C-alpha positions in Angstrom: 8.2 1.5 5.5 7.6 1.7 1.6 10.0 3.5 -0.5 9.9 4.3 -4.4 12.6 3.5 -6.8 12.7 7.0 -7.7 13.0 8.0 -3.8 15.7 5.2 -3.2 17.8 6.6 -6.2 17.8 9.9 -4.8 18.9 8.9 -1.4 21.8 6.5 -2.8 23.1 9.3 -5.2 23.0 11.7 -2.3 25.1 9.5 -0.3 27.6 8.9 -2.9 26.5 5.6 -4.2 27.5 4.9 -8.0 23.8 3.7 -8.8 23.1 3.3 -12.3 19.9 1.5 -12.5 17.1 0.6 -9.7 13.9 -1.7 -9.9 12.0 -3.6 -7.3 12.5 -7.3 -7.3 10.6 -9.2 -9.9 8.0 -10.1 -7.2 7.3 -6.5 -6.5 6.5 -7.5 -3.1 9.3 -5.8 -0.9 9.0 -2.0 0.2 12.7 -1.5 0.9 14.7 -3.8 -1.1 15.9 -2.8 -4.7 17.6 -4.9 -7.5 20.4 -2.4 -8.6 23.4 -1.7 -11.1 25.7 -0.1 -8.6 29.2 0.7 -10.4 28.6 -2.0 -13.2 27.7 -4.6 -10.9 24.5 -6.3 -10.2 23.4 -6.0 -6.3 20.6 -5.8 -3.7 20.3 -2.5 -1.8 18.1 -2.3 1.1 17.1 1.1 2.8 16.4 1.1 6.5 16.6 2.9 9.5 20.2 3.1 11.5 19.2 1.1 14.0 17.9 -1.9 12.2 21.4 -1.8 9.9 23.4 -2.9 13.0 20.6 -5.7 13.4 21.0 -6.8 9.8 24.8 -6.7 10.1 24.2 -9.1 13.4 21.6 -11.3 11.7 23.7 -12.0 8.8 26.9 -13.0 10.8 25.2 -15.3 13.1 23.1 -16.7 10.8 25.7 -17.4 8.2 28.0 -18.6 11.0 25.6 -21.1 13.3 22.9 -22.1 10.7 24.4 -21.8 7.1 21.3 -20.2 5.8 22.2 -19.0 2.5 22.0 -15.1 2.4 23.1 -12.3 0.4 26.5 -11.1 1.3 26.8 -7.8 2.5 29.5 -5.7 0.5 29.3 -2.3 2.1 26.8 0.0 4.1 26.3 3.7 4.7 23.9 6.7 5.5 22.2 9.6 3.9 21.9 12.4 6.6 19.5 14.2 5.0 17.0 11.6 4.5 18.4 9.7 7.9 18.4 6.3 6.0 20.9 3.8 6.4 21.6 1.5 3.1 23.2 -1.8 2.9 24.6 -3.2 -0.6 24.6 -6.9 -0.9 25.8 -9.1 -3.5 23.2 -10.6 -6.0 22.0 -14.3 -5.5 21.7 -16.8 -8.1 18.5 -18.1 -9.8 15.3 -16.1 -9.2 12.5 -15.9 -6.4 9.9 -18.4 -6.0 7.3 -15.4 -7.4 8.8 -16.2 -11.0 10.1 -19.4 -10.4 8.5 -22.3 -12.3 8.6 -25.4 -10.5 7.5 -24.4 -6.9 6.6 -28.0 -5.8 10.5 -29.0 -5.6 11.8 -25.7 -4.0 9.3 -26.0 -1.3 11.2 -29.0 0.2 14.3 -26.9 0.6 12.4 -23.8 1.5 11.1 -25.9 4.7 14.6 -26.8 5.6 16.0 -23.3 5.3 13.0 -21.9 7.9 13.9 -25.1 10.3 17.5 -23.8 10.2 16.4 -20.1 11.0 14.1 -21.4 13.7 17.0 -23.1 15.4 18.7 -20.1 16.4 17.5 -19.2 20.0 17.5 -15.5 21.4 16.6 -14.0 24.8 13.4 -11.7 24.9 10.6 -11.5 22.2 9.0 -9.3 19.6 11.3 -7.0 17.4 14.9 -7.5 17.5 17.1 -4.5 19.5 20.3 -3.9 21.1 19.9 -3.6 24.8 22.4 -1.5 27.4 24.8 -4.2 27.5 25.0 -4.5 23.7 23.5 -7.5 23.2 21.0 -8.4 20.9 17.4 -9.5 21.8 13.8 -9.1 21.3 12.2 -5.9 22.6 9.6 -7.7 24.9 9.9 -9.4 28.2 6.9 -11.9 26.9 5.8 -13.5 23.9 2.2 -12.3 25.1 3.2 -8.6 24.8 4.3 -9.1 21.1 0.7 -11.1 20.3 -1.2 -8.4 21.9 0.3 -5.7 19.7 -0.3 -8.0 16.7 -3.7 -8.4 17.1 -4.5 -5.7 19.6 -8.0 -4.8 21.3 -7.8 -1.5 19.2 -7.4 -3.8 15.9 -10.1 -6.3 16.6 -12.3 -3.6 17.8 -11.8 -1.4 14.6 -12.9 -4.4 12.3 -15.7 -4.9 14.4 -16.9 -1.2 14.0 -16.1 -1.3 10.4 -18.4 -4.4 10.0 -15.3 -6.9 8.8 -16.2 -8.7 12.1 -19.4 -9.8 13.8 -19.8 -10.3 17.8 -18.9 -13.9 17.4 -16.3 -13.5 15.3 -14.8 -11.1 17.4 -14.5 -13.1 20.5 -13.4 -15.8 18.6 -10.0 -13.7 18.0 -10.0 -12.2 21.4 -10.4 -16.0 22.7 -7.5 -16.8 20.5 -5.2 -14.2 21.4 -5.7 -15.0 25.3 -5.2 -18.8 24.7 -2.0 -18.3 22.9 -0.9 -15.7 25.5 -1.2 -17.8 28.3 1.2 -20.5 26.5 4.2 -18.0 26.5 7.2 -20.5 26.1 10.5 -19.1 28.3 12.9 -18.9 25.0 12.0 -17.8 21.7 13.9 -18.5 18.4 15.0 -16.4 15.4 11.8 -15.5 13.2 11.9 -13.8 9.6 8.6 -12.7 9.5 8.0 -12.3 6.0 9.1 -15.6 4.4 7.5 -15.3 1.3 7.8 -16.1 -2.4 9.3 -12.8 -3.2 12.1 -13.0 -0.5 13.6 -16.7 -1.6 15.6 -17.3 -4.5 15.9 -20.8 -5.9 17.9 -22.7 -8.4 17.2 -26.3 -9.6 14.8 -26.8 -6.1 17.8 -25.5 -3.9 17.3 -22.2 -2.3 20.2 -19.9 -3.4 19.6 -16.6 -1.0 17.0 -15.2 1.6 16.4 -11.5 1.7 14.5 -8.9 3.3 15.3 -9.4 6.8 13.9 -6.0 8.1 10.8 -7.5 10.1 13.2 -9.9 11.9 12.1 -11.0 15.4 12.3 -13.2 18.4 9.3 -15.6 19.1 7.3 -19.0 18.3 8.4 -21.2 15.2 4.8 -21.6 14.6 4.0 -17.8 14.0 6.7 -17.9 11.3 4.9 -20.8 9.7 1.5 -19.3 9.7 2.9 -16.3 8.0 4.1 -18.7 5.3 1.2 -20.9 5.3 -0.6 -17.7 3.8 1.7 -16.9 1.5 2.4 -20.3 0.0 -1.0 -21.6 0.0 -1.3 -24.8 -1.6 2.5 -25.6 -1.7 2.4 -25.4 2.5 2.3 -29.3 2.7 5.5 -29.9 0.9 7.0 -26.9 2.9 6.2 -28.7 5.9 7.5 -32.1 4.9 10.9 -30.1 4.1 10.6 -28.6 7.8 10.2 -31.7 9.6 8.5 -32.7 12.7 7.5 -31.4 16.1 5.3 -28.5 14.6 1.9 -28.1 16.3 -0.3 -27.2 13.4 -3.3 -26.3 15.8 -1.2 -23.2 16.8 -0.2 -22.7 12.9 -3.8 -22.1 12.3 -4.2 -19.9 15.3 -1.3 -17.8 14.9 -2.4 -17.7 11.3 -5.8 -15.9 12.6 -4.1 -13.6 14.7 -1.9 -12.5 11.8 -4.8 -12.2 9.4 -6.4 -10.0 11.8 -3.2 -7.7 11.6 -3.1 -7.8 7.7 -6.8 -6.8 7.6 -6.5 -3.7 9.5 -3.3 -2.8 7.8 -5.1 -3.0 4.6 -8.0 -1.0 5.5 -6.0 1.9 7.2 -2.7 1.7 5.0 -2.9 -0.4 2.2 -6.2 -0.8 0.5 -4.9 -2.8 -2.6 -4.1 -5.6 -0.2 -7.7 -5.8 1.3 -8.9 -8.8 -0.6 -6.2 -11.0 -0.2 -6.3 -10.1 3.3 -9.8 -10.6 4.2 -9.5 -14.3 2.6 -6.8 -15.1 5.0 -9.0 -13.8 7.9 -12.2 -15.5 6.4 -10.1 -18.8 6.3 -8.5 -18.4 9.6 -11.9 -17.9 11.2 -13.1 -21.2 9.7 -10.0 -23.2 10.8 -10.0 -21.9 14.4 -13.6 -22.9 15.5 
C-alpha cells in the first residue's frame, strides 16, 4: 500500500492527531511510514490496515521481550473510520537510516547480528502473519511451498515470458527453482522482516538503533530474508553475513533471490514502472547465479 504524505496528514488530522509536519523517511523507500512532528515531538507514524495493526503490536511485544531487537517504541495508536486505516505512533530512534549513513561497512556487522536475532523467533505456519481462531498469531499458509508459489506464481512467470522479459529456457529455470525449493519445505518457520533494507534500519557509530516498517513481516525460511537483503545491500552483503553467523545455505540464498526478483519484475511491470531497471538487474543476476 502506498500513501502520500498529504493523504496521510489528512487521515491523521481527521482522526484527531495533532500532526504539525509530515515527510517520508530520508530514504524515501517506505510507502506507509512517515517521519512526523506530533504535538511538538518527532515520531514515526505508520498507517496500515486494522488487522495489521494488532500484528505489529504482537511483533513489537514479542521481539522486544524475546530477542532484544531494537525497535521504535509504540506510544499510541488509533483508527480513522472514514479511510478505514489504523495508525501507530512510535518514538523516533537515534541515528539515521543506512540509506543516508556514511560508514556502511562498520554497520553491516550489527545489521547481520540483528537479522539473526529476528530469525531466532519461531512461529507456526508460513507466509503472512495472521491471528487464528484461537487468538494465536501464525503464518496464514500451512506450507512454505504455498507462499513460494504465490511469490513466483505460474501467472507471474507466464506474464514475464509473454512480455519478452524471459525466454523459454529462463522461464523453465525459474519454474524448476520454485519446484526445488517447494520440495524442501521445513516443518517450522522463523520470523521474517521481508523488507530488511537500508531505509528501514537506523544506526549510530556502527550499531543498529532501530528497525522500522514491519508491515510485510511473515513466517518462513531465513535464507529468503537473506536473499532480499542481498539484493538491497549488494556489495555490503558479505559483511552482513559475517555478522549474521554460520549455518547459512548460500545456494538457497541465491535461489530465493531469483524467486523474489521474479516477483519484483512482475510488480514493476504491472504497478511500479520506476522500479523496473533495478528489478530487471536483480533478475538477470539471479538467473546467472542459479544455473
